[in-house]
C-alpha positions as CSV (number, residue, x, y, z in Angstrom):
1,X,-77.1,18.1,12.0
2,X,-77.4,14.7,10.3
3,X,-74.5,12.4,9.5
4,X,-74.3,9.7,6.8
5,X,-71.6,8.0,4.8
6,X,-71.1,8.6,1.1
7,X,-69.2,7.2,-1.9
8,X,-69.2,3.6,-0.7
9,X,-67.8,4.1,2.8
10,X,-69.5,2.1,5.6
11,X,-72.4,3.4,7.7
12,X,-71.7,4.4,11.2
13,X,-70.5,7.3,13.3
14,X,-67.1,8.8,12.7
15,X,-65.1,6.9,15.2
16,X,-66.4,3.5,14.2
17,X,-66.4,4.1,10.5
18,X,-62.7,4.9,10.5
19,X,-61.8,1.4,11.7
20,X,-63.8,-0.5,9.0
21,X,-62.8,-1.9,5.7
22,X,-60.7,-0.2,3.0
23,X,-61.8,0.5,-0.5
24,X,-60.2,1.5,-3.8
25,X,-57.7,-1.4,-4.4
26,X,-56.0,-1.4,-1.0
27,X,-56.2,-4.4,1.3
28,X,-59.8,-5.1,2.4
29,X,-59.1,-6.3,5.9
30,X,-56.4,-6.7,8.5
31,X,-54.3,-9.6,7.2
32,X,-51.1,-10.7,9.0
33,X,-48.2,-8.4,8.2
34,X,-50.4,-6.1,6.0
35,X,-51.2,-2.6,7.2
36,X,-54.7,-1.2,6.5
37,X,-55.4,1.9,4.5
38,X,-58.8,3.5,5.0
39,X,-60.9,6.4,3.9
40,X,-64.3,7.2,5.4
41,X,-66.5,10.1,4.3
42,X,-69.1,11.5,6.6
43,X,-71.5,14.0,5.0
44,X,-72.6,16.7,7.5
45,X,-75.9,18.3,6.8
46,X,-77.9,21.2,8.0
47,X,-81.5,20.8,7.0
48,X,-81.4,19.4,3.4
49,X,-78.2,20.8,2.1
50,X,-74.9,18.8,2.5
51,X,-72.5,21.6,3.4
52,X,-69.4,19.7,4.6
53,X,-67.9,16.2,4.3
54,X,-65.6,14.9,7.0
55,X,-63.1,12.5,5.5
56,X,-61.3,10.2,7.9
57,X,-58.1,8.5,6.5
58,X,-54.9,6.9,7.6
59,X,-52.6,9.0,5.3
60,X,-53.2,12.4,3.7
61,X,-51.2,11.2,0.6
62,X,-53.7,8.4,-0.2
63,X,-54.3,8.9,-3.9
64,X,-58.0,8.3,-3.6
65,X,-58.3,11.7,-1.9
66,X,-57.6,13.3,-5.3
67,X,-61.0,12.1,-6.5
68,X,-62.7,13.2,-3.3
69,X,-61.2,16.7,-3.7
70,X,-62.2,16.9,-7.4
71,X,-65.8,15.9,-6.7
72,X,-66.2,18.4,-4.0
73,X,-64.6,21.3,-5.9
74,X,-66.8,20.5,-8.9
75,X,-69.9,20.6,-6.6
76,X,-68.8,23.7,-4.8
77,X,-68.8,21.8,-1.4
78,X,-66.2,21.8,1.4
79,X,-64.5,18.8,2.9
80,X,-62.4,18.4,6.0
81,X,-59.7,15.7,6.1
82,X,-58.7,14.1,9.5
83,X,-56.0,11.5,10.3
84,X,-56.6,10.3,13.8
85,X,-53.8,7.7,13.8
86,X,-50.1,8.0,14.5
87,X,-48.1,9.9,17.1
88,X,-49.5,13.1,15.7
89,X,-53.2,13.4,14.6
90,X,-53.8,15.7,11.7
91,X,-56.8,17.9,11.1
92,X,-57.7,20.1,8.1
93,X,-57.3,22.3,6.2
94,X,-60.8,22.8,4.9
95,X,-60.7,22.1,1.2
96,X,-63.0,22.5,-1.7
97,X,-63.3,26.3,-2.1
98,X,-62.5,27.4,-5.7
99,X,-60.0,30.1,-4.5
100,X,-58.3,28.0,-1.8
101,X,-55.5,25.4,-2.1
102,X,-56.6,22.0,-3.3
103,X,-55.5,18.5,-2.3
104,X,-52.9,18.5,-5.0
105,X,-51.3,21.6,-3.5
106,X,-51.2,19.9,-0.1
107,X,-49.9,16.6,-1.5
108,X,-47.1,18.4,-3.4
109,X,-45.8,19.9,-0.1
110,X,-46.2,16.6,1.9
111,X,-44.4,14.5,-0.8
112,X,-41.4,16.8,-0.7
113,X,-40.9,15.8,2.9
114,X,-41.0,12.1,2.0
115,X,-38.8,11.9,-1.0
116,X,-37.1,8.6,-0.1
117,X,-40.5,7.0,0.2
118,X,-41.6,8.6,-3.1
119,X,-38.5,7.2,-4.9
120,X,-39.1,3.7,-3.5
121,X,-42.8,3.7,-4.5
122,X,-42.0,5.0,-7.9
123,X,-39.3,2.4,-8.6
124,X,-41.8,-0.3,-7.4
125,X,-44.5,1.0,-9.6
126,X,-46.9,1.6,-6.7
127,X,-49.2,4.6,-6.3
128,X,-49.5,6.5,-3.2
129,X,-47.5,6.1,0.1
130,X,-46.1,3.0,1.7
131,X,-48.8,1.3,3.7
132,X,-48.4,1.8,7.4
133,X,-50.1,0.1,10.4
134,X,-52.7,2.7,11.6
135,X,-51.2,2.7,15.1
136,X,-53.1,4.7,17.8
137,X,-54.4,4.7,21.3
138,X,-58.1,4.8,21.8
139,X,-57.7,8.0,23.8
140,X,-55.7,9.8,21.2
141,X,-57.9,8.6,18.4
142,X,-61.0,9.7,20.3
143,X,-59.4,13.1,21.0
144,X,-58.6,13.7,17.3
145,X,-62.1,12.7,16.2
146,X,-63.8,14.8,18.8
147,X,-61.6,17.8,17.7
148,X,-62.6,17.2,14.1
149,X,-66.3,17.1,15.1
150,X,-65.9,20.3,17.0
151,X,-64.2,22.1,14.1
152,X,-66.9,20.8,11.7
153,X,-69.7,22.1,14.0
154,X,-68.1,25.5,14.2
155,X,-67.8,25.6,10.4
156,X,-71.4,24.6,10.0
157,X,-72.4,27.3,12.5
158,X,-70.8,29.9,10.2
159,X,-67.6,30.5,12.1
160,X,-64.7,31.4,9.7
161,X,-61.1,32.2,10.5
162,X,-57.7,32.0,8.8
163,X,-56.7,29.0,10.8
164,X,-59.2,26.9,8.8
165,X,-56.8,27.1,5.8
166,X,-54.0,25.5,7.8
167,X,-53.2,21.9,8.6
168,X,-53.3,21.3,12.4
169,X,-51.4,18.6,14.2
170,X,-52.2,17.3,17.7
171,X,-49.2,15.8,19.4
172,X,-50.2,12.9,21.6
173,X,-47.1,13.2,23.7
174,X,-47.2,17.0,24.5
175,X,-50.9,17.5,23.9
176,X,-50.1,20.6,21.9
177,X,-51.7,21.8,18.7
178,X,-49.5,23.3,15.9
179,X,-50.7,25.2,12.8
180,X,-48.9,24.5,9.5
181,X,-49.8,27.0,6.7
182,X,-50.8,26.0,3.2
183,X,-50.8,28.3,0.2
184,X,-52.3,27.7,-3.2
185,X,-49.8,26.8,-6.0
186,X,-50.7,28.9,-9.0
187,X,-49.1,26.3,-11.3
188,X,-50.9,23.4,-9.6
189,X,-52.5,21.0,-12.2
190,X,-55.5,20.5,-9.8
191,X,-56.5,24.1,-9.2
192,X,-54.2,26.4,-11.2
193,X,-52.5,26.7,-14.6
194,X,-49.7,24.2,-15.1
195,X,-48.5,26.0,-18.2
196,X,-47.5,29.2,-16.2
197,X,-43.8,28.3,-16.0
198,X,-43.4,27.3,-19.6
199,X,-45.3,30.3,-20.9
200,X,-43.1,32.7,-19.0
201,X,-39.8,31.1,-20.1
202,X,-40.9,31.0,-23.7
203,X,-41.8,34.7,-23.7
204,X,-39.1,37.3,-24.4
205,X,-37.4,38.4,-21.2
206,X,-38.3,42.1,-20.4
207,X,-36.2,43.4,-17.5
208,X,-36.7,46.7,-15.8
209,X,-34.0,48.4,-13.8
210,X,-32.6,46.3,-10.9
211,X,-34.0,49.0,-8.6
212,X,-37.5,48.9,-10.0
213,X,-39.7,46.2,-8.4
214,X,-41.6,43.8,-10.6
215,X,-45.4,43.8,-10.2
216,X,-46.5,42.0,-7.1
217,X,-43.0,41.7,-5.6
218,X,-43.5,44.6,-3.2
219,X,-40.9,47.2,-2.4
220,X,-39.5,46.1,1.0
221,X,-36.4,44.0,0.2
222,X,-34.9,44.5,3.7
223,X,-34.2,41.3,5.7
224,X,-37.3,41.9,7.8
225,X,-39.4,42.5,4.7
226,X,-38.1,39.2,3.1
227,X,-38.9,37.2,6.2
228,X,-42.4,38.7,6.4
229,X,-43.1,37.9,2.7
230,X,-41.6,34.5,2.5
231,X,-41.4,33.3,6.1
232,X,-44.6,31.2,5.7
233,X,-42.6,28.8,3.5
234,X,-40.6,27.7,6.6
235,X,-42.5,24.9,8.3
236,X,-41.6,21.3,9.3
237,X,-44.7,19.8,7.7
238,X,-46.0,22.0,4.8
239,X,-43.0,24.2,4.2
240,X,-40.5,24.2,1.4
241,X,-37.9,24.8,4.2
242,X,-38.2,22.7,7.3
243,X,-36.2,25.0,9.6
244,X,-33.7,27.8,9.8
245,X,-31.3,27.7,12.8
246,X,-28.3,29.5,13.9
247,X,-25.0,27.7,14.0
248,X,-23.9,27.8,17.7
249,X,-20.2,27.2,17.0
250,X,-17.8,30.2,17.2
251,X,-18.2,33.8,18.1
252,X,-21.7,35.4,17.8
253,X,-20.4,37.9,15.2
254,X,-20.1,35.1,12.7
255,X,-23.9,35.1,12.1
256,X,-24.0,31.7,10.4
257,X,-27.5,30.3,9.7
258,X,-28.5,27.0,8.1
259,X,-31.8,26.4,6.3
260,X,-32.8,22.7,6.0
261,X,-34.7,21.9,2.8
262,X,-34.5,18.1,2.3
263,X,-37.6,18.1,0.2
264,X,-36.8,19.1,-3.4
265,X,-34.4,16.5,-4.9
266,X,-36.2,13.2,-5.5
267,X,-39.6,14.8,-5.7
268,X,-39.6,14.9,-9.5
269,X,-40.7,11.8,-11.4
270,X,-37.4,11.3,-13.1
271,X,-35.1,11.7,-10.1
272,X,-32.5,9.1,-9.4
273,X,-31.1,7.6,-6.2
274,X,-28.1,9.9,-6.1
275,X,-30.4,12.9,-6.4
276,X,-32.5,11.5,-3.5
277,X,-29.4,11.0,-1.4
278,X,-28.3,14.6,-2.1
279,X,-31.7,15.9,-1.2
280,X,-31.8,14.2,2.1
281,X,-28.6,16.1,3.1
282,X,-29.6,19.4,1.5
283,X,-29.1,22.7,3.4
284,X,-28.7,26.3,2.5
285,X,-26.4,28.6,4.3
286,X,-26.9,32.3,5.2
287,X,-24.5,35.0,5.9
288,X,-24.6,38.7,6.7
289,X,-23.4,41.5,8.9
290,X,-26.3,41.0,11.3
291,X,-28.3,37.9,12.4
292,X,-31.3,39.3,10.7
293,X,-29.4,39.5,7.4
294,X,-28.0,36.0,7.7
295,X,-31.4,34.5,8.5
296,X,-32.9,36.1,5.4
297,X,-29.9,35.1,3.4
298,X,-30.4,31.4,4.4
299,X,-34.1,31.6,3.5
300,X,-33.4,33.1,0.0
301,X,-30.7,30.6,-0.8
302,X,-32.9,27.7,0.1
303,X,-35.7,29.1,-2.0
304,X,-33.2,29.6,-4.8
305,X,-32.3,25.9,-4.6
306,X,-35.9,24.9,-4.7
307,X,-36.6,27.1,-7.7
308,X,-33.7,25.4,-9.6
309,X,-35.0,21.9,-9.2
310,X,-36.7,20.2,-12.1
311,X,-40.5,19.9,-11.5
312,X,-41.8,18.7,-14.9
313,X,-43.6,21.9,-16.0
314,X,-40.5,23.5,-17.6
315,X,-40.6,24.0,-21.4
316,X,-38.7,21.3,-23.2
317,X,-38.2,20.0,-26.7
318,X,-36.6,16.7,-27.6
319,X,-33.8,16.9,-30.2
320,X,-30.2,15.9,-31.1
321,X,-27.7,18.7,-31.0
322,X,-26.5,17.9,-34.5
323,X,-30.1,18.4,-35.8
324,X,-30.5,21.9,-34.2
325,X,-29.5,25.1,-35.8
326,X,-26.1,26.3,-34.5
327,X,-27.6,29.8,-34.1
328,X,-30.3,28.3,-31.8
329,X,-28.4,25.8,-29.6
330,X,-25.5,26.5,-27.3
331,X,-23.1,23.5,-27.1
332,X,-23.0,22.4,-23.5
333,X,-19.2,22.0,-23.7
334,X,-19.0,25.8,-23.9
335,X,-20.6,26.0,-20.4
336,X,-19.2,22.9,-18.7
337,X,-15.6,23.4,-20.0
338,X,-14.2,19.9,-19.3
339,X,-10.9,19.0,-21.0
340,X,-11.3,15.5,-22.6
341,X,-8.5,14.2,-20.3
342,X,-10.8,14.9,-17.3
343,X,-13.3,12.3,-18.3
344,X,-10.6,9.7,-17.6
345,X,-9.6,11.2,-14.3
346,X,-11.3,9.2,-11.6
347,X,-9.4,10.8,-8.8
348,X,-11.5,14.0,-9.0
349,X,-14.1,14.4,-6.2
350,X,-17.7,13.7,-7.2
351,X,-18.7,17.4,-7.5
352,X,-15.9,18.0,-10.0
353,X,-16.5,14.8,-12.1
354,X,-18.9,14.2,-14.9
355,X,-19.6,10.7,-16.2
356,X,-19.8,10.9,-20.0
357,X,-18.7,13.2,-22.8
358,X,-21.5,15.0,-24.5
359,X,-22.9,13.0,-27.4
360,X,-24.1,15.3,-30.2
361,X,-26.2,12.5,-31.6
362,X,-28.0,11.6,-28.5
363,X,-31.6,12.7,-28.0
364,X,-32.2,14.9,-25.0
365,X,-34.4,17.7,-23.7
366,X,-33.6,21.3,-24.5
367,X,-35.0,24.4,-22.7
368,X,-35.0,28.0,-24.1
369,X,-32.9,30.7,-22.3
370,X,-32.9,34.4,-23.2
371,X,-29.9,36.0,-24.6
372,X,-29.6,39.6,-23.2
373,X,-26.8,40.3,-25.7
374,X,-28.5,39.0,-28.8
375,X,-32.1,39.6,-27.6
376,X,-33.4,36.3,-28.7
377,X,-33.9,32.8,-27.3
378,X,-31.2,30.1,-27.4
379,X,-31.4,26.5,-26.3
380,X,-29.5,24.6,-23.7
381,X,-29.9,21.0,-22.3
382,X,-32.5,21.0,-19.6
383,X,-30.3,18.8,-17.5
384,X,-27.7,21.6,-17.5
385,X,-30.2,24.1,-16.2
386,X,-32.2,22.3,-13.6
387,X,-31.2,19.9,-10.8
388,X,-32.6,16.4,-11.3
389,X,-33.7,16.8,-14.9
390,X,-33.9,13.6,-16.8
391,X,-31.0,12.5,-19.1
392,X,-30.7,9.8,-21.8
393,X,-30.9,6.3,-20.2
394,X,-27.6,5.0,-19.0
395,X,-25.8,8.3,-19.7
396,X,-25.0,11.4,-17.7
397,X,-23.5,14.1,-20.0
398,X,-24.8,17.3,-18.3
399,X,-24.6,18.4,-14.7
400,X,-26.6,21.3,-13.3
401,X,-24.9,23.4,-10.6
402,X,-25.4,26.5,-8.6
403,X,-23.0,28.6,-10.6
404,X,-24.7,31.9,-11.7
405,X,-28.0,31.1,-9.8
406,X,-29.2,33.9,-7.6
407,X,-32.3,35.3,-6.0
408,X,-33.0,39.1,-5.8
409,X,-35.6,41.7,-4.9
410,X,-36.5,41.9,-8.6
411,X,-35.6,39.6,-11.6
412,X,-33.2,42.3,-12.9
413,X,-31.5,42.3,-9.4
414,X,-31.3,38.5,-9.5
415,X,-29.6,38.7,-12.9
416,X,-27.0,41.2,-11.7
417,X,-26.3,39.0,-8.6
418,X,-26.0,35.9,-10.7
419,X,-23.5,37.6,-13.1
420,X,-21.5,38.9,-10.1
421,X,-21.2,35.3,-8.9
422,X,-20.0,34.2,-12.3
423,X,-17.3,37.0,-12.2
424,X,-16.3,35.9,-8.6
425,X,-16.0,32.2,-9.4
426,X,-14.2,32.9,-12.7
427,X,-11.7,35.0,-10.8
428,X,-11.2,32.2,-8.2
429,X,-10.5,29.7,-11.0
430,X,-7.9,31.9,-12.7
431,X,-6.1,32.4,-9.4
432,X,-6.5,29.0,-7.8
433,X,-5.6,26.7,-10.7
434,X,-2.7,28.9,-12.0
435,X,-1.5,29.5,-8.4
436,X,-0.7,33.1,-9.1
437,X,0.2,35.5,-6.2
438,X,-2.2,38.4,-6.0
439,X,-2.0,41.9,-4.5
440,X,-3.0,42.4,-0.9
441,X,-6.1,44.4,0.1
442,X,-5.2,46.9,2.7
443,X,-7.7,46.1,5.4
444,X,-6.8,49.1,7.6
445,X,-7.8,51.4,4.8
446,X,-11.5,50.7,5.5
447,X,-13.1,52.5,8.4
448,X,-15.7,49.9,9.1
449,X,-16.5,48.9,12.7
450,X,-17.9,45.5,11.6
451,X,-14.8,44.6,9.7
452,X,-12.7,45.5,12.8
453,X,-15.1,43.4,15.0
454,X,-14.7,40.4,12.6
455,X,-10.9,40.6,12.6
456,X,-10.9,40.8,16.4
457,X,-13.2,37.7,16.6
458,X,-10.7,35.7,14.5
459,X,-7.8,36.9,16.6
460,X,-9.8,35.7,19.6
461,X,-9.8,32.1,18.3
462,X,-6.1,32.3,17.5
463,X,-6.4,33.1,13.8
464,X,-4.9,35.7,11.5
465,X,-6.9,37.3,8.6
466,X,-5.8,38.8,5.3
467,X,-7.3,39.6,1.9
468,X,-6.3,39.3,-1.7
469,X,-7.4,41.2,-4.8
470,X,-8.5,38.8,-7.5
471,X,-10.0,41.4,-9.9
472,X,-9.8,40.2,-13.5
473,X,-10.2,41.7,-17.0
474,X,-13.9,42.5,-16.2
475,X,-12.7,45.3,-13.9
476,X,-15.3,44.4,-11.2
477,X,-13.7,44.2,-7.8
478,X,-13.3,40.6,-6.6
479,X,-11.9,40.0,-3.1
480,X,-10.7,36.8,-1.4
481,X,-10.6,36.9,2.4
482,X,-8.5,34.2,4.1
483,X,-8.0,33.1,7.7
484,X,-5.6,30.6,9.3
485,X,-4.9,29.1,12.7
486,X,-1.5,30.2,14.2
487,X,-1.2,28.1,17.3
488,X,-1.0,24.5,16.0
489,X,0.7,22.7,13.1
490,X,-2.6,22.3,11.0
491,X,-3.5,25.8,10.0
492,X,-7.1,25.1,9.0
493,X,-7.0,27.7,6.2
494,X,-10.5,29.0,5.3
495,X,-11.8,31.3,2.5
496,X,-14.5,33.8,1.7
497,X,-15.1,35.6,-1.6
498,X,-17.0,38.6,-2.8
499,X,-17.6,40.4,-6.1
500,X,-19.3,43.8,-6.5
501,X,-19.1,47.0,-8.4
502,X,-18.2,48.6,-5.1
503,X,-14.9,47.5,-3.6
504,X,-15.9,47.9,0.0
505,X,-19.1,45.9,-0.5
506,X,-17.1,43.1,-2.2
507,X,-14.8,43.0,0.8
508,X,-17.7,42.8,3.2
509,X,-19.2,39.9,1.2
510,X,-15.9,38.1,1.3
511,X,-15.7,38.5,5.1
512,X,-19.3,37.4,5.6
513,X,-18.5,34.2,3.6
514,X,-15.3,33.7,5.5
515,X,-17.3,33.7,8.7
516,X,-19.7,31.2,7.2
517,X,-16.8,28.7,6.8
518,X,-15.3,29.2,10.3
519,X,-17.7,26.9,12.3
520,X,-16.3,23.9,10.4
521,X,-12.8,24.5,12.0
522,X,-13.3,26.6,15.1
523,X,-13.4,23.5,17.4
524,X,-10.5,21.7,15.6
525,X,-7.9,20.3,18.0
526,X,-4.1,19.9,17.6
527,X,-4.6,16.1,17.5
528,X,-6.4,16.4,14.1
529,X,-10.0,15.9,15.5
530,X,-12.9,18.2,16.2
531,X,-13.6,19.3,12.7
532,X,-17.2,20.0,11.7
533,X,-16.6,19.3,8.0
534,X,-17.5,15.9,6.5
535,X,-16.2,16.1,2.9
536,X,-12.9,14.3,2.6
537,X,-11.3,16.9,0.4
538,X,-12.2,19.7,2.9
539,X,-10.8,17.7,5.8
540,X,-7.6,16.9,3.9
541,X,-7.1,20.6,3.1
542,X,-7.7,21.7,6.7
543,X,-5.3,19.1,8.1
544,X,-2.4,19.5,5.6
545,X,-2.5,22.9,3.8
546,X,-0.2,25.6,5.1
547,X,0.6,29.1,4.0
548,X,4.2,28.1,3.4
549,X,3.2,25.2,1.2
550,X,0.6,27.1,-0.8
551,X,2.4,30.1,-1.9
552,X,-0.5,31.5,-4.0
553,X,-2.4,32.1,-0.7
554,X,0.1,34.8,0.4
555,X,-0.1,38.3,-1.0
556,X,2.5,39.4,-3.5
557,X,3.9,42.8,-2.4
558,X,5.1,43.5,-5.9
559,X,1.8,42.7,-7.7
560,X,-0.3,45.6,-9.1
561,X,-4.1,45.1,-9.2
562,X,-5.7,45.7,-12.6
563,X,-7.9,48.8,-13.2
564,X,-11.4,48.3,-11.7
565,X,-14.8,49.9,-11.8
566,X,-15.2,52.4,-9.0
567,X,-18.7,52.2,-7.5
568,X,-22.0,51.5,-9.3
569,X,-21.7,52.2,-13.1
570,X,-23.7,55.0,-14.7
571,X,-26.7,53.8,-16.7
572,X,-27.5,51.0,-14.2
573,X,-25.8,47.8,-13.2
574,X,-27.8,45.6,-15.6
575,X,-26.8,47.7,-18.6
576,X,-23.2,47.7,-17.5
577,X,-23.3,43.9,-17.2
578,X,-24.7,43.5,-20.7
579,X,-22.2,45.9,-22.2
580,X,-19.3,44.3,-20.4
581,X,-20.1,40.9,-21.7
582,X,-20.8,42.1,-25.2
583,X,-17.5,44.0,-25.4
584,X,-15.6,40.7,-24.8
585,X,-17.5,39.0,-27.6
586,X,-19.3,36.8,-25.1
587,X,-23.0,36.1,-24.6
588,X,-25.2,36.7,-21.6
589,X,-27.8,34.1,-21.2
590,X,-30.6,34.2,-18.6
591,X,-33.2,31.6,-17.5
592,X,-36.0,32.9,-15.3
593,X,-36.4,30.2,-12.6
594,X,-38.9,32.1,-10.5
595,X,-41.6,29.6,-9.2
596,X,-45.2,31.0,-9.1
597,X,-45.8,29.3,-5.7
598,X,-42.8,31.1,-4.2
599,X,-42.7,34.5,-5.9
600,X,-39.1,35.2,-5.0
601,X,-37.3,36.3,-8.3
602,X,-34.6,33.7,-9.2
603,X,-32.4,33.8,-12.3
604,X,-29.9,31.4,-13.7
605,X,-27.2,33.3,-15.5
606,X,-24.8,31.8,-17.9
607,X,-21.9,33.3,-19.9
608,X,-20.3,30.5,-22.0
609,X,-16.5,30.6,-21.6
610,X,-16.5,31.9,-18.1
611,X,-15.1,29.5,-15.6
612,X,-16.7,28.0,-12.5
613,X,-14.5,27.6,-9.5
614,X,-14.5,23.8,-9.9
615,X,-11.8,21.9,-11.9
616,X,-12.8,22.6,-15.5
617,X,-9.6,22.6,-17.7
618,X,-10.8,23.1,-21.3
619,X,-8.8,25.7,-23.3
620,X,-9.8,29.3,-22.9
621,X,-9.9,31.9,-20.2
622,X,-8.2,29.7,-17.6
623,X,-5.0,29.8,-19.7
624,X,-5.3,33.0,-21.6
625,X,-6.4,35.7,-19.2
626,X,-3.6,35.4,-16.6
627,X,-1.1,36.0,-19.4
628,X,-3.1,38.9,-20.7
629,X,-3.2,40.4,-17.2
630,X,0.6,40.1,-16.8
631,X,0.3,37.5,-14.0
632,X,2.2,34.9,-16.0
633,X,4.7,35.0,-18.9
634,X,2.8,32.2,-20.7
635,X,-0.1,29.7,-20.3
636,X,0.2,27.2,-17.5
637,X,0.8,23.7,-18.9
638,X,-2.1,21.4,-18.2
639,X,0.0,19.1,-16.1
640,X,1.1,22.0,-13.9
641,X,-2.3,23.3,-13.0
642,X,-3.1,23.1,-9.2
643,X,-3.9,19.4,-8.5
644,X,-6.1,20.4,-5.6
645,X,-9.7,21.0,-6.8
646,X,-11.3,23.9,-5.1
647,X,-13.7,22.5,-2.5
648,X,-15.7,25.4,-1.1
């Protein structure tokens, strides 16, 4: 085996070459206070054919590696990156094969874990990562280079195994080697088709039955099947999710899991500082009757969040609303539902507030969504559909949120789940802001051992539990589960909600969500400390709200629940959803947010006019439906609406 340097790197053996000069516009030598960035390529030959290039670098995100990868892919040759510096040495994966991930696939995953750095470099107009001193010990550096030489020799000898497609890290403290999987991104601009997402969204949306799997999605939608199919996306280095962990607070029956994914917001080229800050704190939360269900739930919610972030390959057209045909464009005010008085209310928490009224004369990006009721495309502002999408400079007139976003076993299933979330949150808004008292749900009427176990667990931490029926004019059962502390002045009132065609299922969803909220208060003390919540509005609620002072939280023994659908409707849930929306003169809009590199079906569902559970006080259902249902004799005056924005 012969070794030589190529593409302008210095001559020498691997260890010495890695400590030489840098090329490609970076500092050319070690100057005081200036870190070095280096790339060295060593071509490894057997006889006369160069089969493999070993590339030694200080950072896998060095933009010069893009050219290295492109050249090797064009020539049909393999190359092996190695980073022998830092507390962890990196090795692999083997790159360059036409059907394998490329360097751009790898860089996409790595940048998502370094979003603050990406934002800083972007604002400074600098390519690549922040230069770092290539710190290492001679022993750790030698170990990394020797391991690289060993892997190269095995590859040249014809040894092939799946681990060669993974990035391996050698920890210099523990002397352990970990494998980090890497998958090809079908929409990757380097090795795939970057038009995949746009083409799918622009095409008419054809949905099979929610029970019929889409091609390639598989049939096992059990929690175990979900983890087997998408679990490779959980990894601290190359994953879309860095970890999934169980919340240790409270009884084990709570089954609360948290999925950390601080790698989406801020990765897009147009993301702002507030988006980056939000991304650094991002986490998804899973719930379920079992630990396995809750873990899979956390995974799916995190992937749903990832799928909803702007990545730049979404279809867009730049236009003013006033220049678009009214039959084509949906006015964002019909979705956001702010009353003009709310733009002047600076007391609202950040999640309830929007900065600017919508300007019909401003140019902004619009993205097509599919109307399941009209069977045609409509247009909505991209910034209303995707987190972190760009908006007109100096203005913020649209705010993307999670309302109606859902993952499912199929896209049709995701649409149904997204619509049920709209029904649930609409019901919460009608109840919460009008402060109507609702009928109780008789918990003893359900012969369910899990519900009994959950109620006993709440009693064990000195709490009482009850449930309310929030079902609205849609007739789909909506249940609110509530719990409060009974042994101290602060009652730490918590909630959980569920909506489903089956009443028992809706109740179980509500109790699972109630459990999800309990860790924030389970360790609260009588002196006002010990809370696990950080948001000011949540802490204020836990410390001050009481059942006596919030009369709408208590069941009304005289209230009669409206008629509801009993069990899954005939003809399928999706058909029932579409017909229910159409009968009310409303429109059912769907955006397929499924990402090709994930494969988990994700839908963003919108029904203009339906309320989110946040403070949105424009005229419409919030004032009309409680009167139509007989809950109120007349609409609640604006100034008498609940002044406490819902914070869950």
